C-alpha positions as CSV (number, residue, x, y, z in Angstrom):
1,M,-19.1,2.5,-23.8
2,S,-16.4,2.0,-21.3
3,N,-15.3,5.0,-19.4
4,K,-11.5,4.7,-19.0
5,N,-11.4,7.9,-16.9
6,K,-13.3,6.5,-14.0
7,T,-11.1,6.3,-10.9
8,I,-10.7,3.0,-9.1
9,H,-12.8,4.4,-6.2
10,E,-15.9,4.6,-8.4
11,F,-16.2,0.8,-8.9
12,D,-18.1,-1.8,-6.9
13,F,-16.0,-3.2,-4.0
14,N,-16.8,-6.8,-5.0
15,F,-15.5,-6.3,-8.5
16,I,-12.3,-4.6,-7.2
17,C,-11.8,-7.4,-4.7
18,D,-12.4,-10.2,-7.2
19,Y,-9.9,-8.6,-9.6
20,F,-7.1,-7.8,-7.2
21,S,-7.4,-11.0,-5.2
22,R,-6.0,-12.7,-8.3
23,L,-2.8,-10.7,-8.0
24,E,0.2,-11.3,-5.6
25,R,0.4,-7.6,-5.1
26,Q,-2.4,-5.1,-5.0
27,G,-0.1,-2.1,-5.6
28,P,3.4,-1.2,-6.9
29,G,6.3,-2.7,-4.9
30,N,8.7,-5.7,-4.7
31,P,10.5,-7.7,-2.1
32,E,13.7,-5.7,-2.5
33,A,11.9,-2.4,-1.7
34,T,10.2,-4.0,1.3
35,L,13.6,-5.2,2.7
36,K,15.3,-1.9,1.9
37,A,12.7,-0.1,4.0
38,L,13.0,-2.6,6.7
39,G,16.8,-2.0,6.8
40,F,16.2,1.4,8.4
41,I,14.3,-0.1,11.3
42,D,16.5,-1.3,14.2
43,N,14.4,-1.9,17.3
44,L,12.7,-5.3,16.5
45,T,12.9,-8.3,18.8
46,G,11.0,-11.5,19.3
47,Q,8.6,-9.6,21.5
48,S,7.9,-6.9,18.9
49,R,4.3,-6.3,17.7
50,I,4.0,-5.3,14.0
51,A,0.9,-4.3,12.1
52,D,0.6,-4.2,8.3
53,L,-2.4,-1.9,7.5
54,G,-4.2,-2.4,4.2
55,C,-2.2,-5.6,3.8
56,G,-4.2,-7.0,0.9
57,T,-3.5,-10.6,0.2
58,G,-0.1,-10.3,2.1
59,G,2.5,-10.4,-0.7
60,Q,4.7,-7.8,1.1
61,T,3.7,-9.1,4.6
62,M,5.2,-12.5,4.1
63,T,8.4,-10.9,2.9
64,L,8.4,-8.7,6.0
65,A,7.6,-11.5,8.4
66,A,10.3,-13.8,7.0
67,H,12.9,-11.2,7.9
68,V,11.8,-10.0,11.3
69,Q,11.2,-11.5,14.7
70,G,8.0,-10.8,16.6
71,S,4.3,-11.1,15.6
72,V,2.7,-9.5,12.6
73,T,-1.0,-8.7,12.2
74,G,-2.2,-7.9,8.8
75,L,-5.4,-5.9,8.6
76,D,-7.6,-5.3,5.5
77,L,-11.2,-4.4,4.8
78,F,-11.8,-7.2,2.3
79,P,-12.5,-10.7,3.9
80,D,-11.4,-12.4,0.7
81,F,-8.0,-10.8,0.9
82,I,-7.7,-11.9,4.5
83,R,-8.6,-15.5,3.6
84,I,-5.8,-15.6,1.0
85,F,-3.5,-13.8,3.5
86,N,-4.0,-16.5,6.2
87,R,-3.6,-19.3,3.6
88,Q,-0.3,-17.8,2.5
89,A,0.8,-17.6,6.1
90,M,0.1,-21.3,6.5
91,Q,1.9,-22.2,3.3
92,S,4.9,-20.1,4.4
93,S,4.8,-21.8,7.9
94,L,4.4,-18.4,9.4
95,Q,1.0,-18.9,11.0
96,D,2.4,-18.9,14.5
97,R,3.5,-15.3,14.1
98,V,1.4,-13.9,11.3
99,K,-2.3,-13.4,11.4
100,G,-4.7,-11.6,9.0
101,I,-7.8,-9.9,10.4
102,V,-10.7,-8.1,8.8
103,G,-10.8,-4.5,9.9
104,S,-10.7,-0.8,8.9
105,M,-7.6,1.3,9.2
106,D,-9.7,4.2,10.7
107,N,-10.8,2.0,13.6
108,L,-7.8,-0.1,14.6
109,P,-8.2,-2.9,17.1
110,F,-4.9,-2.2,18.9
111,A,-4.1,-0.6,22.3
112,E,-2.3,2.7,22.6
113,E,1.5,2.2,22.4
114,E,1.1,-1.5,21.6
115,L,3.0,-1.5,18.4
116,D,6.7,-1.4,17.6
117,L,6.1,-0.9,13.9
118,V,3.3,0.2,11.7
119,W,3.7,-0.9,8.1
120,S,1.5,0.1,5.1
121,E,2.5,-0.3,1.4
122,G,0.5,1.7,-1.0
123,A,-2.6,1.8,1.3
124,I,-2.4,4.8,3.6
125,Y,-4.2,6.8,0.9
126,N,-7.4,5.0,1.9
127,I,-7.5,7.1,5.0
128,G,-5.3,10.0,3.8
129,F,-1.6,10.4,4.4
130,E,-1.8,13.1,7.1
131,R,-4.8,11.5,8.8
132,G,-3.0,8.2,8.9
133,L,0.2,9.7,10.3
134,N,-1.7,11.4,13.1
135,E,-4.2,8.7,14.0
136,W,-1.8,5.8,13.9
137,R,0.9,7.5,16.0
138,K,-0.9,6.7,19.3
139,F,-0.7,3.0,18.6
140,L,3.1,3.2,18.4
141,K,5.4,2.9,21.4
142,P,7.7,5.8,21.9
143,G,10.6,5.2,19.5
144,G,8.4,2.9,17.4
145,Y,8.6,3.1,13.6
146,L,6.2,3.9,10.8
147,A,7.0,2.7,7.2
148,V,4.6,3.5,4.4
149,S,4.8,3.8,0.6
150,E,2.8,6.7,-0.8
151,S,2.2,8.2,-4.2
152,S,4.3,11.4,-4.6
153,W,5.3,14.0,-7.1
154,F,9.0,14.0,-8.2
155,T,8.8,17.5,-9.6
156,A,7.4,20.8,-8.6
157,E,5.4,21.0,-11.9
158,R,4.0,18.4,-14.2
159,P,1.8,18.1,-17.4
160,E,-1.8,18.9,-17.0
161,E,-3.1,15.5,-18.0
162,I,-1.3,13.6,-15.2
163,H,-1.9,16.4,-12.7
164,R,-5.7,16.2,-13.4
165,F,-5.7,12.4,-13.1
166,W,-4.1,12.4,-9.7
167,M,-6.2,15.4,-8.4
168,D,-9.3,13.3,-9.3
169,M,-7.9,10.1,-7.8
170,Y,-5.9,11.3,-4.7
171,P,-5.7,15.1,-4.1
172,E,-3.3,14.5,-1.2
173,I,-0.5,13.5,-3.6
174,D,2.4,15.9,-2.9
175,T,6.1,16.4,-3.4
176,I,8.6,14.4,-1.3
177,P,9.8,17.5,0.7
178,N,6.2,18.3,1.6
179,K,5.5,14.7,2.6
180,M,8.6,14.7,4.8
181,A,7.4,18.0,6.4
182,Q,4.0,16.4,7.2
183,I,5.8,13.5,8.8
184,Q,7.8,15.8,11.1
185,G,4.7,17.9,11.8
186,A,2.8,14.8,13.0
187,G,5.4,14.0,15.7
188,Y,7.9,11.7,14.0
189,V,11.5,12.0,13.1
190,P,11.9,11.4,9.4
191,V,14.4,8.6,9.1
192,A,14.6,7.9,5.3
193,S,12.8,8.1,2.1
194,F,13.5,6.5,-1.3
195,I,11.7,6.3,-4.6
196,L,10.5,2.8,-5.6
197,P,12.2,1.7,-8.9
198,E,10.3,1.6,-12.1
199,S,10.3,-2.2,-12.0
200,C,8.0,-2.1,-9.0
201,W,5.3,-0.7,-11.3
202,T,6.1,-2.5,-14.6
203,E,7.3,-6.0,-13.6
204,H,5.6,-6.4,-10.3
205,Y,2.3,-4.6,-10.7
206,Y,1.2,-3.9,-14.3
207,A,2.7,-6.9,-16.1
208,P,1.0,-9.5,-13.8
209,Q,-2.3,-7.8,-14.5
210,L,-2.3,-8.6,-18.2
211,P,-3.4,-12.3,-18.0
212,V,-5.7,-11.4,-15.1
213,Q,-7.5,-8.8,-17.2
214,E,-8.1,-11.3,-20.0
215,A,-9.4,-13.9,-17.6
216,F,-11.6,-11.3,-15.8
217,L,-13.2,-10.2,-19.1
218,H,-13.7,-13.8,-20.1
219,Q,-15.4,-14.5,-16.8
220,Y,-17.7,-11.5,-17.1
221,P,-18.6,-11.3,-20.8
222,G,-20.6,-8.3,-21.8
223,N,-20.5,-6.9,-18.3
224,E,-20.1,-3.2,-18.6
225,A,-18.7,-2.7,-15.1
226,A,-16.0,-5.3,-15.6
227,A,-15.0,-3.8,-19.0
228,E,-14.9,-0.3,-17.4
229,L,-12.7,-1.5,-14.6
230,V,-10.2,-3.2,-17.0
231,A,-10.3,-0.1,-19.2
232,S,-9.6,2.2,-16.2
233,L,-6.6,0.1,-15.1
234,R,-5.2,-0.1,-18.6
235,H,-5.5,3.7,-18.8
236,E,-3.7,4.1,-15.5
237,A,-0.8,1.8,-16.8
238,E,-0.6,3.9,-20.0
239,L,-0.4,7.1,-18.0
240,Y,2.4,5.7,-15.9
241,R,4.3,4.7,-19.1
242,R,4.0,8.3,-20.4
243,Y,4.5,10.3,-17.2
244,K,6.6,8.1,-14.9
245,E,9.4,10.7,-14.6
246,F,6.9,13.0,-12.8
247,Y,5.5,10.7,-10.1
248,G,5.7,7.3,-8.4
249,Y,5.7,5.6,-5.0
250,V,8.0,6.7,-2.3
251,F,8.8,4.7,0.8
252,Y,8.8,6.9,3.9
253,I,10.3,5.6,7.2
254,A,9.9,7.6,10.4
255,K,10.3,7.1,14.1
256,K,7.9,8.3,16.7
257,T,9.4,11.0,19.0
258,E,9.9,10.0,22.6
259,Q,7.6,12.7,23.9
């Protein structure tokens, strides 16, 4: 029997990759949110170096790259995601400035103070928010920017069911003021934060999954792991529908202090 309460981290990497490689986005977001966050960043030139960490197949990266100068490196753990990423860069005629590489965000292939901007939409949780803030800072030039979207509580208290779900999936989820304090404590100036609109979840993340789920189950008939993955994702979508006033993704934009 399918266990809808399993978290995404409990599933086989290959299954997760196969499923999410069929989607334009691997997490909540939309082009408008990407560009809104980018609007708070003012230091980019043709010589700028930008890294999108946990880039997935590059849906947000291509939006970003189309609106900035400089070079963009997308990094993700899954080779299949990076193959799709580089194909998208070619199709968008961005291959001269945009390149996807396979790598881990806890072992970045950049030099200290090499980057003008570190970007990460819905992916910093893989390393942990505070750890990411602290470890990625050294790769930024003084005055360089960090822009990440992160799951956050909107209220000080919330119903037990959704609280328990997130404690199992990502115990580092916290309120927006606490996240901002963590940013400041890690040696950044908090520049801005904004909540991603509901459409980033419904229209751009959950709705595109419906046909993918049907195709995925059809491809793996009788496969218990495939059925459990789809059940888990459907459960997650149902929880969002019921509890969306208590949590969501927040974009945080920060600037590395000069010291």
